[in-house]
C-alpha positions, 0 to 999 in steps of 0.5 A: 034036257038032261044037261039043263037038269044036271045044271040047276042041280049043280047051281042048287048043290053049290048055293046050298054048300056055300050058305051052309059054310056062312052058317058054319061061321055063325056056329063057331063061337064068337068072342064079342067082349071082355066081361069087366069092360062091359057096364051089364046096367045098360045093353051091349052093342057089337057085330060079327061082320055085318051082323048086328047084335045087342046083349043084356042080362036078364033077371035071371042073370043069363045072357040074351041076345038078339038082332039089335034092329027092332022087329017093329019099326027098324030102330037100333035096341042098344039104346033101349033100357033093361026093365026091372023084369029083366026084359029089353025095351026098344026105346021107339015104342016100348016094344019089351025082348025077353029070353024068347026073342034070344038069337043064338046063345050067349056065355061067358068064359075065361073072362070074355063074353061069346056068342054063338048061332047054334053052337058047335061045341058047347064052350069056347076053346080055353086059354090054357092055365087061364084058372090056374092059381099060380098063373095071372092074367090081364086083358088087351083089346085092339082093332087091327085094320085088317081082315080075319084071315090076314090076322090069323095067318099073322098069329101062325107065322113064323118070319114076320118077328125079324122085321116087324118086331125087331126093336124088342121081341125079334132078331135075325136068328131063324127058328131052330127045330121046328115042327108042325102038328095037325090035328084033322078036319074035325077039330080044324086045328093046327100046331107049331112048335120052334126053339127061338134065340132071345134078343137082348130084351127079351133075355133081360125079360127072361132073366138071362135065358138064351133061348126058349121053347115056343108053342103056337095053336090055332083053332078055326076060326077066331081063335090062337093061343101062344106058349113062350117057355123056359125052364118051368116059367111060361107066358101065354097069349090067347088071341080071339079074333073078331071081323068087325069089318072086311079089313077091321077085325078085333083082337081079344088078348089074354096074357097069362103067365107064372112069372113077374106076377108082382102088380108091377109085374103085371103091367110090364108084361101087359106094356111088352104084349102092347108093345108088339100088338102096335108094331103089328098095327103098323103092318096090318095097316098095310095090308091089302084089302082082301079081293081076287086078284089079292088071293090070286097072288096069294103064296105063289112064294113059299119060304120054308116052313111055311106048312102051318100057314098053307094048312090054315089057309085050306082051313079058311078056304071056304070062309066067306066074311059074314056079310048081309047076305050071310045074315039075311041067311041065318035069319031066314033059317031062324024063321023056318025052324 
C-alpha cells in the first residue's frame, strides 16, 4: 500500500511539473508580428504552436488577444470584423468580444507585437541600440523548416558559418579569443564572445577591417541577438523565434546598425541579412524532425568551444512543443481562476 501511494504521488508530481513547464513557455513573451506590417483595420491571426490566437485594437487603441475559436459554435474569429465600439464580432452569429474576453496580454515593443499569457517580465527583451538615434533599423521575417530548438542552437553556433555561409560571411579561419558567459537559472541567458577574421566580401562591407569583435546572446526561450563590431561601428541582429509547427519556426529579424546609414546602405544591409538567412534556410530544411531518436543522438559528439550550445540544451531540457494538450491545460487554468 505504501508503495502504491508513493507511486501515485510520484506520477501526480511528474504531471504537475510537466504541466507547469508547459505553462511556463506561454508566460514568456512571444513575438507574433511586425507592427508596421499588420493591418489594424482587420483582425490579425497568428498561432503559437497549436494555440490559435486573434488580435485587434479596441476603441482605446489597446491590443486585445483571444483564442481564435468562438466560444459559441467554434467559428474562426479572424474572419469577423472590428466594430465601431472596439469589439470583435464573430461572423457566424454576431457574438461580440471585448476586453473582458482577452486571453493573455499583448503589447508593442521595438516595432513588434508580443503576446504572453501571464508575463514573467514586464516587457520583452530589447534589441540593443534599437531606440538610439544614431542607429537605423529594418525588419525581416522568414519561416524556417526547423523546430524551435534547432533554430535556437543555430543562433549560438560558432562552427556553421564556415560551411553554411562560406559564400559571403563565413570563412575557414576559426574564431579566436572565445569566451562564454552564463547568467544563471534566474535569467536563463547565455553569452558568447569571440574575434572573427573577415572574409573578402565582409572586408569590403566593413571598410577593409580584417577582424571583428562579436558577441552573441540568447535569452530563453525565444530571443537571441548578436553584435558584430569594429572600431566604433556596430551591427546588431535581433532574432525573435515563434514556433508555428513542430518543424516550422518563424524568425522575426531586426537589423540595427550605425554605419551604412543612408537609405541605400540600409537596403544593402537588409539584402545582406536576407542572403545569410537564405543560406540558413537551406540548412534548416536539412534538419531532422525532433523525436526521441534524434534527442538520443544529439551531442554524442561535441566540438571544442561548444559550451554555449550545451548550456542552451540544458535550458531547453524541459521545453515541449506547445501542442493541443498544452493549450487545453492553459485554457482550463484560465477557467479555474
